[in-house]
N, C-alpha and C positions, 0 to 999 in steps of 0.2 A: 504494500500500500504506500502511495506517495501522496502527501498533502500538497495542494497547490501552494499554500503559504500559511502563515500563522492564523490568519482570519478563517481560512477554510478548516484548519485543524480545530479552531475554537468552535465553529458551527457543528462539526461532527462530535466534538466532546460534549457540547451542550445537549445534543440529542440523547446522550447517555445519562444526563443529569436532570431530566424533566421531572423526576419523582420529587425533587426538592422544591419545585415551584409552589409558592404559597407559604413556605416555611420562613422563619426569621433568619435569612441567609445573608452573609457578607462574602462577596467573592474577592479573594486576595491574589493578585498577580505578582509573581516573582520578577522583579526587574532584572534585565530589561526584557528579554525575549518572551517571558511568560505573560506580560501585560496585554499585548494584542490578542492572545488566545483568551485571556480572562475577560476581555471586553465583550467578546461574542457570547461567552457563558453568562455574564451579568445581564446582557440584553435579553437573552432567551429566558432567563429566570425572573426578569423584572426585579433584579436585586442591585444594591449599591456595589460599585467597584472601588477597591482600594488597592494599594500596594502593600506588601509585607517586606520590609527591608531588614535583612538578617545577614549575619556573617558567621560562618563556622569558626570555632576556635580549634585550630589545628595543633597537634602535639609538636613541640619544637623538634627539629630534625626529621619529623614525620608528619608534615602538615596535611596530608590527605586523610589521616586518622583524626576524626573529630573527638575532642574531649568536652565539647559543649557548644554553645551558640549564644550570641547576643543580638538584641533587637532594639527597637526604638524605646524611648523612655527609660533606658537603663535596664531593660529586662535581660536577665542572664539565666542560662540553664547550663549546669555543670554536671558532667558524668564523672562522679567521684571514683568510680571503679576504673575507668580508663586513666584518670589522673594518677591513681595509685599504681596501676600496672606499669605505666610508662615512667613512673618516678619523676613526675614533673614538680619541681620545687614551687613553693607558693609565689616567690618573686617572679619566676618565669611565667606562671599562669596569669599573674596580674599584668605582666608586660604584654602578653598576647591579647588579653582582654582589652587593655587600654588601646592598643593599636587597632584592633578590629572594631571597637566601639566608635573610634574616631571615623572610620570608614562608613559605618552605619549612619552616624550623625551627618556627615557631609553629604551622603547621597540622599538621605531623607530631607535635608534642607532644600535640595533642588526640587523635590517633588511636593513639598508641603507648603509652598508659597500660597498663603490665603486658603489653605485646605487642611484642616485638622485631621488627625487619624480617626478613622471610623471605629467607634467602640465595638468591642466583641463580646462583652459580658452578656450572658444569657442568650447568645446567638450561635448559629452554625457557621463556622469558618470553612469556606471552600478554597483551599490552597491550590493554585493553578500554575503550572510551568509549561514550557513548550515541549518538554520531554524529560525522561529520567535516564541518567547514565549510571553514575554510582549511587545517586540518591542522597548524598550527604547534605547538599544545600536544601533539598526538599524536606529532609528530616529536621533540619534546624528550623525551617520555617514553621513546620507543624508544632514543634516544641514551643516556639516563641508565641504562636497563635494561642496555644493552650495557656501559656503563662500570662497572656493578656486577658484571660478570662473566658475564652470560648467554651461553650457547653459541649460542643461536638466539633470534631475536625474531620473534614473530608479532603483527601489528597486526590486531585484529578489531573491527568495528563493525556495528551494525544498518543504518545508512544513511549514504550519502555521495554527493556529486554525481557525475554521470557523468564519467569521465575522471580521477577522483581518483588512480588508481594512478600515472599518469605523473608527478604532482607529488611523490609521497611514496615512490616505489619504492625509493629508496636508503636509506630510514630503517629498513626492516625486511627480514627474509629472506622473509617471506610476508605477503600482504595478503588479508583475508577480509572480505566485506561481503554482507549479505543483499539489500540493495536499493540500486541506484544510479540514481536517476531523472534524467531530462533537465532537468525544470523544478524546480530546487532553490533555495529562498530562505532557509530556516532549518531547523535540525534539528527544532524543535518542530512544524513543519507536518505531520510524519509520525507524530505521537503524539496519540492522543485525550486522554491525561492526561500532560502534560509539566510538572507542578507541580515546584517547586524541591525538591531533595533537601537535607536539613539535615545538619549534622555528627552529630547524635544518630542519624539514620538510617544514616549511614555506619558509625558504631561498632556499631550493631545488626546490620548486615549482616556485619561482621567477626566478631562474636560467634556469629551463626547458622552461619557457615561453619566454625567451629572443628571441628565433626564433620561432614564432608561427607556429604550424603545419597547414597543409591544413585542411579545414573542411571535415567531412565525406560526402559521396555522399548523394544526396537529399533523396533517398529512405530509407537510414538508419537513417536519422535525422527526422523520423516521430514523431508524437505526442506521449507523454508518455502513458503508460498503463493506462486504466481507473481506478479510485480509487476502492480499495477493500472495502468491507463492514467493518464498524467500529466494533472492537472487544469489548466485554463486559465480565465482570466477570460471571462465571457460576452461574445461578440462580438469577442474578441481572437484573433489568430492568431500563434502563436509557433513558431519553427523554428530548428534549428541551422544556422549559416551558416559559410562560409569566406571572409571578406573578403580581397580582394587588396590588398597593399601593395607596389607595384612587382612584383618577381618572387616575393615571399614570400606564402604563404597562411597566414592566421592562423585561430584558432578563435573563434567568437562565437555569440551568441544574440540573435535579432531578434524583437521582439514588436510587432505593429501592431494596435491596436484599430481597429474599423471607423471610417472617416472621422476618422482621427487628426489632431489639430490641428497636429502637428509631431513630430519625432523627436529624442530626446535621446541623444547618443552619450556613453558613459561611459569615462573614463580612470582606471583603478585605480592605487593607490599601489604602491610597491615592496614586494615580499614578498606581494602579493596577486594576484588573477586575476579572470577573468570570473565565478568562483564566489564572490566576496566576499559574505558574507551581508549585510553592511551595504548595499553597493551594490545587491544584488538586492532588498533590502527597499525601498529608495528607488525602484527601478525599478517595483516592484509598485504603490507609491503613485501614481507617475506614470501607469502603465497604467490604474489605476482612474479617473484624472482625464481619460482620453481621449488621452493622449500615447503615442507609440511610443517604444521604447527599443532601443538596441543596446549590449550588453555584449560586449567582445572582449578577447582577450589581446594586449597590445601587442608582445610578443616571442614567438618560437618557443621550445619547450623547450630547443633547443640554444643559442639566444642567451642564455637565462637562466643558463646555466652560467657565463658570463662576467659576474660581478657588477657590473663597471663599466657594463654596458649599462643596468642598472636605474636608474642615476643620470645617464645621458646624456639630458638633457632635450631637446636638439636632435633626437636620434634618435627619442625617444618622440613628440615633437610632429610630426615628419615622418610617422611611422606613423599618427597620428591624422588628419592631413591627407589621406594617401593612402586611408585607410579611408573617410573622409567622401566622397571622390570616388567610390569604389566604391559606397557606399550610394546616392548620387544617381543612379548609372547603372542601378540596379535598377528594373524596371518598377513594382514595388509601392511604391517610394519616390520615384517621379518627381515633381519639383517640391516635394519636402518642405522645410519650414522646419526648420533644424537648430540645436540647442543643444548645449552641452558641459557635462557634469557631471564634475568632477575631484575625487578624494580624495587627500590627502597629496601625494606627488610628482606624481601624476596631474593635480592642479590646475595645477601649473606647466606641464605639457605642454599642458593645455587652453588656458591663457592664451597660451602661446607660439604655438600653432597658430592661435588666434583672431586674433593680430596679423599673420598672414601676409597679403600683398596678395591681394585677391580671395577671402578665406576665406568671406565672407558667412555668418557665424555670428550667429544672432539673439540669443543670450544665453549667458552662462557662469555656472555656479554652482560654488563651491569649498566642500568640506566638510572642515574640519580640514586645510586645504591649506598648501602651502609656496610661496606666490606669490613669495617672495624668490628662488627658484631661476629664476624667469623675469624677474628685474628688468630685464635689458637690453631687454625687449620690453613692459614694463608700460604705458609712456606711449603705445604704438602700438595698444593694444587698443581697438577701436571698439565692441565688443559690450557691452551692459548687463551688469554683473558684480555678483554677490552673493557675498560672502565670509561663510561660516558657521563660527563658531569656538566651542568650548566655553569657558564661563566659567572653568573650572578648568585649562584648557590654557594656562597663563600665558605660556610662552616662545613658543608658536605664535601666541597672541593678539597679542603684541607685534610679531611678524613681519607679521601681517596688518594691523595698524594702520599700519605703515610702508608696506606695499604699497598700502593703501587711499588713502594720501596721494599716492602716485605715479600712480595710475590717472587718466586724463583722460576716461574715458567715464562714462555714467550708472552709479552705483555705490552699494552699500550694504554696511555691515558689520553682520551680525546675530550677537549673542552669545547662546548658549543657556545659561541659568543652570544651574549644577551639573554641567555636562557636562565630562568629561575628553576627551583626544585622540580616543579611539575611540568616544565617545558610548555607553558601556556602561551608564550609569546609567538607571534606569527612566524612561521617557517622553522621554528626551533625543533618541534617534534619531527618534522620532515627530515631535518638534518640528522637527528639522532637515529631515526629509522634507517636512513641511508647508510650510516656508519655501521649499524648492526647488520644490515643486509650484506654489505661488502665483507665484513669480518667472517660471517657464517659461510658465505659462498667461497671464500678463500680457504677455510679450514675444514668444512664439511664435505668438500668435493675432491679432496686429494686422493686420487687412486681408488675411489670407492665406487661400488655398483649402485645404481639408482634403485629406489624403493619400487617394487612392482606395483 
């Protein structure tokens, strides 16, 4: 399914929310891209439209892992379990909160000129975004909406990866999604027009919603079109899999182009999953180059409830080793040359697993990784290792420089200019993906037979 633009996505989403019409609803759009979607929902429900300005509080050195959120009027939500597991000192928590609260206040000031925040006490808050990738921002928005007094929170989006409900179910009372495809790389792939929404457009949406329009007739508010078939690369075969790790079954997605030169197994960072949009993007680049990929969840949903598990590098490395054994036992992957791609704490797990006797891993790539967490094993890693770090990620860059000095294998430290920890700046993730592709092609194809 492809939405024409955010307005089209909003109309289709509104069709799924007609049961809320007549209730005390406030529609909250996440700036910026979620607001044009939310405008159509508010019009269809005859409800007021507002924005919900939030910022996730990311763990230092691991910003994709949320330890809480802040919103307008100084509302703060802290996950004490994550703070304890990540050993975040009180002064660092306060510093992160102050920085993110300043961002909230600055953005809210742009949108709140002569427009006070819509009160939520005793009402249903419908939190709307243009799609879900990892869900961290949407989760923060739902938490803040509840902290502002909403009686009930509904999270509604046009598109999200299959299985998204399991990861965010505790954030809202209800979850609504038009399309949940299996093959999900980025929200923008499901929009014909996914151009950036500006602050001026957000303000214009709020102004147009001041007098909500009447909803469309019932016969035009029908359910959205049925999902289209998932698209795949020509010649590539992708499928949902359940890799075995001892007695545990995990969830994953395996893609094998015809005559793949090798298979790259991904280890995501804490707070992420096999649906990580950045890792999925890198996987797509590798697939286009003729490499197979396996993205999988290192922990079961139940195991993730214990936040100590996401920092247990030994456990994560063991899972990676066990899943690699499972992969090599599959007929489609028989004799495959295997490489590891790790992001953040996943990079530590990849290096740890690659150092195991008999691992037979042909290459390792770390993106924005924490190799310091695998320091006891670094000198034992035999696989050629590429460390990719953003030039603006100064603390992690220092950690990678130290790890690079301790590695005894073929190694290279690649710095992507202008990139921060999450490679969010234009062109930086492309650069990182290209570096990873070239490293794997160089080391996974040396005198090896292609995967059948």
